[in-house]
C-alpha positions, -999 to +999 in steps of 0.1 A: -184-289-040-215-273-060-217-310-075-221-327-040-244-299-033-267-306-064-267-339-058-280-337-023-306-314-037-293-281-016-288-261-054-308-266-088-294-276-117-293-237-128-277-223-094-252-253-097-242-241-134-241-201-127-220-214-091-196-233-109-192-206-137-188-178-109-161-200-094-145-204-125-144-169-131-129-164-098-104-182-104-094-172-138-093-138-122-070-147-089-048-162-117-043-128-135-033-115-099-010-140-094+007-132-126+014-093-115+031-108-081+065-109-099+062-077-115+084-053-098+078-015-088+084+007-115+123+019-113+108+055-118+090+055-088+111+045-059+134+073-075+106+098-076+097+088-037+134+096-026+138+125-045+107+142-034+110+133+005+151+147+003+132+180-013+104+178+012+117+171+046+144+199+043+119+226+029+096+218+060+121+223+084+129+254+071+093+266+069+089+256+102+122+277+117+106+305+097+069+298+113+055+310+146+078+331+158+053+343+187+049+303+204+063+303+241+094+282+229+094+283+188+124+259+183+111+233+206+078+230+187+093+232+157+116+210+162+094+184+173+068+190+145+101+182+124+110+150+138+074+141+139+071+147+101+107+130+097+096+102+116+062+100+091+083+107+059+110+078+061+082+052+075+061+061+041+099+056+022+107+021+039+069+010+036+074+020-001+105-004+001+086-029+011+058-031-014+076-053-041+076-082-016+052-075+010+059-108+029+096-114+026+110-147+014+087-172+027 
């Protein structure tokens, strides 16, 4: 493509040389990213996420049960907050399990 543009006179020889070098540099960087695709997510990371969510969710529900006793219906408000937080945290856990292979088996 660069040589065609050079022959048509749209770019000078120096610009063509610079573009070609930039294209080759980009190509090399993309190749190095492609090599990282097959690397698994570290074993410790997945277990750390599971441990933190397993500890965080019960602590959050306990703190919600003890907080805000002056609201009109503390059980309903606390229950809704715990349920909403549970959905988000479990969603993050599922998202974390999808990170190693985001496009599936194409």
